[in-house]
N, C-alpha and C positions, 0 to 999 in steps of 0.2 A: 518354436516357430522359425521358419527359414527367413532369410533376408528377402527373398522374393515375396513371401507372404506379407512381410512388414511393409515393403515398398509398393506392393501392388495397388493399394487404394489411392496412392497419390497421383494426380494428373502429371503428365510428363512435361512440366513447365518449371522454369527456374524459380518462380515465386514460392514454390513448395520446398525449396532446398533446406531451409532451417527446420521446418516441421519434420521433414524426412530424417534429417540428422538426429533430431530429438527422439523420434520414434525408434530409430535403430539403437540409440543409447539406452533408452528405457528397456529394450529387449536384451541387449548384450552388456549393459553397464559401462561400456566405453565404445570408442570408435576406432576399430582396427583399420590398418591400411586396406584390407580386403573389403571391409564394409564401406569405406570411403569410395573405393573403386565401384562398388555395386550401386551406390547412390549416384555417382557420376554417370554411370551407364544408363540407369533408369530415367534420370531427369534430363539426360543429354546435355550435361554441363561439363566443361573441361575439368579433368582431374585436378589440375593446378588450382582452379578456382574453387573447387569443392574443398581442397585442403586449406586454401586461404580463408574461407568462411569458417571451417571447423576449428582452425587455430586462432580465430579472432575472438570468439565468445568464451568468457571465463567458465561458464557452466558446462561446456563440452569437454569431454575427456579424451585425450589422445594416448593415454597409457592405462593399463588395467589397474583398477583399485583392488585393495585387499577384500577379503570376504566380508569384513565389517568396515564401515566408514565412520570415522570419528572426526568431527570438526568443532573447533573451539573458537567462539567469537572473540575477536580482539579489537572490535570497534571501540570508539571512545566511551560509550556508556558501559560496555562490559569491562574495559580497562579500569574504569572508575570503581567497579565492583570487585576487582581482583582477577580479571580475565587472564593476565599474564601468569599469575601463580597457578591458575587452573590448568593452563596449557602445560606448564612445567610438570604439574602433577600427572597429567596424561602421558607426557613423555617418559616420566619415571616408571609409571605403571605398565605401559606398553613396551618400554625398552627401545624406543625409536624416536628420532627427532621429527618435529613437524615437517611435513612435506615428503615423508618417506613411508614405506610399507614395511611391516615386520618381515624378517627373513623367511618365516614360514607362510607368508601371505595371509595371515589371519586378520590383520587390520591395517588400514591406512589412516594416518593422523595428519590433519591439515589445520591451518589457521583459516578462519572465516572473517572476511572484511566486515560483515554485518549480518546478523541473523534476522534483522528487522523485527525483533521482538524485544526492543530496547527497554520497555517497561517491565520486562521480566528478567532483566540482566542480573548476573552473568548467565550466559546461555551456552550450553553444549548440545550439539546435534549428533545423535547417534542413529545411524541408518535412517536418516531423513526424518527423525522425530526429535522435537525440541525438548530439552530439560532446562527449566528456568530456575532462577534464584539458587544457582549452584555455588557451593563453597569448595575450596580445594580439598577439604577433608571428605567430600562426598564422592570424589572421582573414582576411587577404587571400587566402591559399591556399585556405582553407575556402570562402570565398564565390565564388571563381572556379571551384572544382571542380564537376564534375557530381555529381548526387545519388548517394550511395553506398548500396548494398543493405545494409540492416541487418535484414532479415527473418529469421525463424527457421523451419526446416523442420518441417512437420507431415506426415510421410510416410505417414500412414495406419496406423501401428502401433496395436495394440490393437483390431483388428477383432473383431467378435463371434464367439463360439463357433459352430460349425456348428449345434448345437442347445443350447438352454438346458435345464438340469435341470428336469424337470417332476414329480418325485415326491420325497417325503421332507420332513423338517422343514427350517426355515430353515438350521439348522446343517449338515445333510447336503447341502443344495443349495449352500451356500457352499463346503463342502469340495470339491465337484465343480468349482466355478469355480477354486479354488486349484490343483487338479490340472491344469486346462487352462492356467493361467498358468505352472506349472512346465514343462509340455510345450513352452512357447514360449521357454524360457530360451535366450539367445543366446551365452553364454560371456563371454570377456573383452571389456571395453568401455573406450573412452576417452570420458568424459563432459565436454563442454566447457561452461563456465559461461556460458550465453547468457541471463542475466538482463538487465535494463535497464542495469545498471552495466557488464557485460561487453560488451554490444553497443555502448555508447557509446565504448569504447576498442579496438575492432577484433576482438572475439571471433568475429564471423561469418566474418572472413577466416581466422582460426585454424582454425575448424571446417572450412571448405572445404579448407584446405591439409592438415589431418590426414586427412580423408577420402580425398583424392587420393593422398597419400603412402603411407598404409597399404595401399591397393589396389595401388599400383605396386610396393611391396616385398613384397606377399603376406604381410603380418603378420597374426596371428590376433586382430585387434581389430576390433570394430564401433565406429564413431564416432557418438555420440548427442548431441543437444542436451539440456542440463539447465538448472536454475536456478543461481543463485549460492549457494555454501555459506556466505556471509557475509563471505568474505575479498575484499571489493570492491577493496581496496587492491592486491591481487595479480592482478587480472584483466588479461588473459585467463587463467583458471584451468582446468587440466585434471585431472580425477580419473581415476586408473588403477584400474579395478575388475576383480579376478580372483577367481574362485571359490576359497574356502578361504584367501584371503590378505587382510591388512588393506588398506583403501583407502589409496591413495597420492595425496596432494594436492600439486600442483606448479604454480608460476606466478611471475611472468607468463610465458606462452608466446605469444610473438608469432609471426607467420608465419615470420620468420627463425629462430626457435628451434625450430621443428617438427622439422627433421632431427636436431638435437642430442638432443631428447627421445627420438625413436624409436631413434637410435643407442644411447643409454644403456639403453633398455628391452631392445633386442636383445642388448646386451653383458652384461646382468645387473648393471649398476652398483648399488652398495649404495643401498638405498632412502633412507637418511638423507642421501645426497648430493643426492637429488632433492626430498625433502620440503620443504614450506614451511608456515609457520604453526603449528607445534607449540606454540610459546609463547603464541600467541593462543588456541588451543583449550583449553589446560590449565585456565585458571581458570573456564571456562564449564560450565554444566549444560545441555546441548543436548537438549531434549525436543521442542519444537515444530518446530525446524529440523533435526532429526537426519537427515531424508531429503533436505533441500535440497542440490542439487549432486550427488547420487548417484542418486536415482530419476529416471527419464525421465518428464517431465510429459506427454508425448504417448503414453504406453503404459500402459494400465490393468493389463495383465498384469505389467509391471514393478512397478507400485504394489502389486499383490496379493502379489507375491513378497516385497516389503519390509514386509508386514504391514498394508496398507491394508484397511479395511472389516472386519477381524477383530473389533474391539471392537463394532461395530454388529451384526454377525451374532450375536455372543454375547448381546447385549442383546435382540435380536429372538427368539432361541431361548428365552431365559428368560421373555420376555413380560411383564416387570414394569416398566412405565414409571415408576411411583412410586419404585421402587428406584434407577433411574438418577438421579432428582432428589435422592434422599437421598445418593448417592455424591458428587454435585456439591456438596451442602450440606456434607458431611463434609470435602470438599477445601478448603472456604473460598474457592472460586474467585470472584473479583470481576471486574467489567468492566475490560478493558484499554484502553478508549477514553479514559480519563482520569478518569472519575467514580468508579470502583472500587465500584460498587454490587453487592450480593450476587447472583450469577447465579441461584442456586437459588430465591431469593425471587421473582424475576421468573417463573421457569419454573413454580413451584408456583401462583402467583396466576393465571397464564394457564390452566393446566390446570383450575383450579377455577372459572374464569369461565364464565358462561352465554353461549351464542352459538356459531354455526358458519357457515362454516368458521373455523378458527383459522389464524393466519399466523405464520410465522417470517420475519423480515427480517434479512438479513446486511448490516451497514453496512461496505462496502468503499470508501466514498467517499474517505477519507483525504485531506482537502484542506488540511492544515496544513503550511506551509513547514517544512522540516527534519525531517519525519516520513515515513519511507518503508518501514517494516517490514512493513505489511500487503501491499503490492505484492510485496515479496520473498517472502512466504509463498505468495501465490497463483501467482506465477510458478514457484516451485520445487517446490511440492507441492500442486497443485490437488485431487488425490483425497483428501488429508487434510481439506481444507475440506468437500468433499462428504460425507465420512463423518461429520464433526462435525454438519453440517446434518441428516443422516438421524437421528443419535442425538438431537439436540435436538428435532426435529419429532416423533419417536416419544415422547419424554418429555412434551412439552406437549400432545400430541394434535393437532398441526397437520396439515392436509391439503395446504397450499400453502406453498412457500418461495420467497422472492424474494431474489436476490443482486444488491445495488445496488452497482455498481462504478464508480469514477471514470471520467468520460468520456475522459480522456487516458491512463488506465492501459490502453493498448491491448493490451500483451503479457499482462497479468493477465487481461483479459477473454477474449482469444483462447484462452489455455490452459485457463481454467475452462470455456469453451464446449466445447472438445474433450473435456475430462474428463467433462463432463455428458453429451455425446452417447455417449461410450463406456460410462458407467455405466448409461445407459438401455438400450443394446444388450446389456449383460451382465445385465440384469434386476435391477440394484441401485437403480434409481430408476424410479418409475412406479407402475402399479397392482399391488397384491398383491405387494409386494417379497419375493423369495425364497419365494413361495408362502404368505405370511402374510396376515393381515387388514389389515396396514398398507400404505397407499398414500400416495405423495407426488408432487405435481406441482411441479417446480422451474423457475423462470424467471429469466433474467438481464435486468436493467435497467441502463442506463448513466446516470450523472450527467452534469452539464454545468458543473461547477465550483460554487463556493459553499461557503465555510468553514462557514456555518451548518448545512449538511447533517450536520455532526457532532452536532447536536442532534436527537434521535431523532424528535420530532414534526414538525420541519421536513422531515425525510426523508419522512415519511408524506404530508405535503402535496405534496411533489414527485411521489411515486408516484401521487397522485390527480389530477395534472395542474394543479397550482397553483404559485404562487410559493412558494419554500421559506421559510416563516415559522413560527416556533414556535407551538404551540397553548397555550392556557391549560390548566392542570391543577389539580385533577381534572376529568374522568376521566383515568386513566392508560392508556397503550396496552395494558397487559395486560387491561384491562376493555373499552376501546373504542378500538381502534387503526386499522389500515388498513380503510377502508370501514366503520368503526364496529364491527369485529369484534375479538375478543381477539387481541392481537399481541405477540410478543416481538421486540425488536430487540437484536441482539448484534453486537459488533465482531468482526472477523476473528480477531485474536489471541486473544480470549476463547474463541472456538469451537475454535481449534486445540488448546487444552489439554484439551478434552473427551475425545477418544479415549483419551489416556493415562490420564485419571482413571478412565474406565470399565474400561479394561484392567487397571490395576494397583491401583485402589481409591482412594477419597477420602483415607483415612488416609495412604497413601503420599505423595500430592501435598502434603497438609498438613504432612508432615515436611520439606518443602523451604522455604527462605526464611523460617524462623520462623513457619510456618503460612500463608505467603502464596504459596508456589509460586515459579515463575520469571517473569522479565520480559524482553522483547526491548528492546534499545536500538539505535538507529541513530546511529552515531558519525560525525561529520564536523567540518569546520573545520580548524584548524591541527594536525592529527594525522598521524603517519606511517602509521598503519594504520586509515583510516576503513572502516566496514562495518557489518554487522548482527551483533550478538552476543546470546547468551541467558545470563542470569545469575540466580542465586537472588536473590529480593527481599531487600534489605538490604545489597547491595554498595555500595561507595562510588564517588564520582566519581574519586577518586585511582586506584582499581583500574582503572576504565574508561579513564581518560585515560592513565595512565602504563604500566600493565602490559598491558592488552589493546590499547589504542589506540597504544601505542608511544611516547607522549610527543610533544613538539613537533616538527613537521615543519620549522620555521624556525630552530631553535636558540635562539629566544627563549622565555622562560618562559610557560606558560599562566597567564593571570591571571584568567580568567572562563570560565563555561560557560553558554550558553543552554540551559535544560533544559525540555522540554515544549512547545517551539514558541511560537506567538503567545499562547497561554493560559498559558504557563509563567512562569518567573522567571529572572533573571540571578543566578547563584551565584558568589560570590567564592572565591578560593583558600583562604581561611581555613575554608571549609565543605566542602572536598573530602573530608574524612574523616568527614563525617556520613553515616549509612546512608540510602540512598534508599528511603524508606518512605512509602506513601500517607498523607497528612495529617501527615507528620513534619516535622522541621526543613527537610529538602530533599525535596520531593515529586517522584517520577519522572515524573508526568503521563503523557503518551502515549509517552514513551520516547525522544524526540529529544534528543541531546546534541551541541551545536555548541561545540567548544572554541576559545577565542580567546586569542591573545597580544595584546600592546599595540599591534600594528600596525593593528588595526581598533578604533577607539574604541568603547567601550561605548555611548556616546550614539548613534553611527551605527547600531549593531545594534538598539538599542531603537527608534529612529525607524523603521527598516525594519519591525519587528514591529508597531508601532502604526499605521503607514500602511496595512499590510495589513489590520489589524482595522477600520480606518476604511472602506476600500474595500469590505470584505466584510460590513459591517453590512447585515442584511436590510432595515432601515429601519422595522420594525414599531413599535419603541418609541423614544421620544424620547431617553431617557438614553444609549442606545447610539448611535443615529443621529447626534445632535447633539453628545453629550458626547465621543465619541472624536475627532471633527473638531476640537473646541475644544482638546482635550488635545494633539493633534498640532500645532496652531498655537502652543501654549505652548512646545513643545519647539523651535520654530523662532525663538523670540524670547528676549530676556533672561528667565531663568527665575525665577519667584516660587514657591518650594517650597511655601509655605503654600497658595496658590491651586491648585497642581497637586494636592496631596493632598486638598484639599476637593472638587475636581471628581471626582477618581478615586473617592473614597468615595461620591459621589452616583451615579456610574455603576455601581459594584459593588452598591449597595443597591437601586437602582431598575430595573435592566435586567430584562427579562422572562426571559431564558434564561441558562444557564450561560456561554455564549460571551461575551455582553456583560458579565456579572459578572466574568469573568476578564480582560477586555481590558486593564485598567490594571495587571495584576500585574507585567509586565516593567518598566514605568516605575517603579512603586513600589519594587520590589526593587533596581533599579539606582540610584535616588536614595538609598536607604538605605546601599548598600554602596559606591557610586562617586560621592559627591557632587561631587568636584572635576571630574569629567567634564562636569558640568552647570553649572559655575561657582558651585557652592554650597560655601562654606567650612565 
């Protein structure tokens, strides 16, 4: 395909700069000077600015990679599992250092800041496919093997009804869609956990084997691809779903275990002998992830049967957008991206702001090492995200919504795209939804890396075709956001709470977690049961680590936990009984928890986090750009605690955005709690 063919579909507007660069890279595997010139000419953007954007995003390549691309994750969770030894084994096998290509151009080897499959750590990515739970001794076999199929089937389920309901109120039309969904009920199913974590450890092969064996035996089960139910540690997981009976969760089910599982189901073996994870589920309050692992993300009819879009249809039937905002206010819902700002305050301000059209932007970038819960949600229940988008857009008066999804969250983007196409064909997204006066245009955009995209105004800059750099405020996005129009930016997890709030009421949600609701946590590191869990706000690290996470996987005591990723803190064991409360003694942040025993020095973990913050500084403000680099150099030399704290304070006080302001937190918390690790008595 020629560059002209690649670029032809893009409107000649700057806002399409990043998507155009991504399209060229998908075609040519990198961005040559000639391709950058072609993009500049097509979009009518100066060449220097195209180069500025292309060189800004970590996922865009300005040099040609080898024929094979091998990336080894060295994030904290993977370091805890031996990621550095795996990288060294790759270097030895390929005969090249990380960051270089073999002389014959056969392979490029790179370090990866995070594969965002932390519960399957250690992770190696080969030609964009993840291999999880890797040991150094596995490397030679992995690198010599041919590429393994890790794709997931999208078999066309969820096709549109023969005719959409064309009369009646929104509620009546939705009832007709529900009847159509019920008509398509397929009976007993075996749902295989084909999330990122499952695919990394062979779940695709389990899926294929289950499908073939049930057909061969003539068993009354359909085999479907689902997301992960949070039990990443037990993957490949299979959910046995039968009408009128409780769901049965079992795992790990490898290809070799498939005949035993089917034999047990055919013989009616007691379910307690097959069930896995009951002790993990018991402490949880699963609202946001209740359908993950059970609902088929490729089938809107299945989503409707499990309750999707019902809360939105009810809100549309009632027709009172302000009432939706008041329920969210009563719920006390705050942003789950780490800042915990009141969601209803944003919504109300945007609704009251002058200007049109209004925008809703969903921040699904999730570029922080050790944080992987938003991908889990999008992979497992994309229709819940779309329902939340519809409710939020209705409440704030938005006519357009943009779902901004991390460029390497391929499975998330694919499943959301399928769900969006189905929702449009069922009349749930688009003009005059369910016959109402409410219309919504929804678009998916992909990021290209960049931790700073967690800062909402930097994300807006990216959408407008610029380098991702924070804007000065005021004005705030709710007054002048995307293209200068009123805009609400919400995190994926934040939005996932909205359908339950609208369905059950704000007071109900406020009754959970001491008025704060629930929170998702991604558990990884030295734990027996890493995965994604949902707890009421106010739970403790001890509960997460010992009861839910199963305690230490190594037999050595857990001495510390990195909470909240690069912008979080290092929490010592003495604080494991403190409640995880926003702005409390232990702040849950974005919800990543990497548990560490003493085999990984805290100083090593902190250095990895600070090195990431240094690389990911957008460069706009000097305190962050220069200060983090100097702070990193201090960690690599005999440490002067006074100078470190003085510099850290300057970075915190003078950085432009919250990401720079939080960059030194892990260093400061580790120095306070683990001074001997840094040679401080």
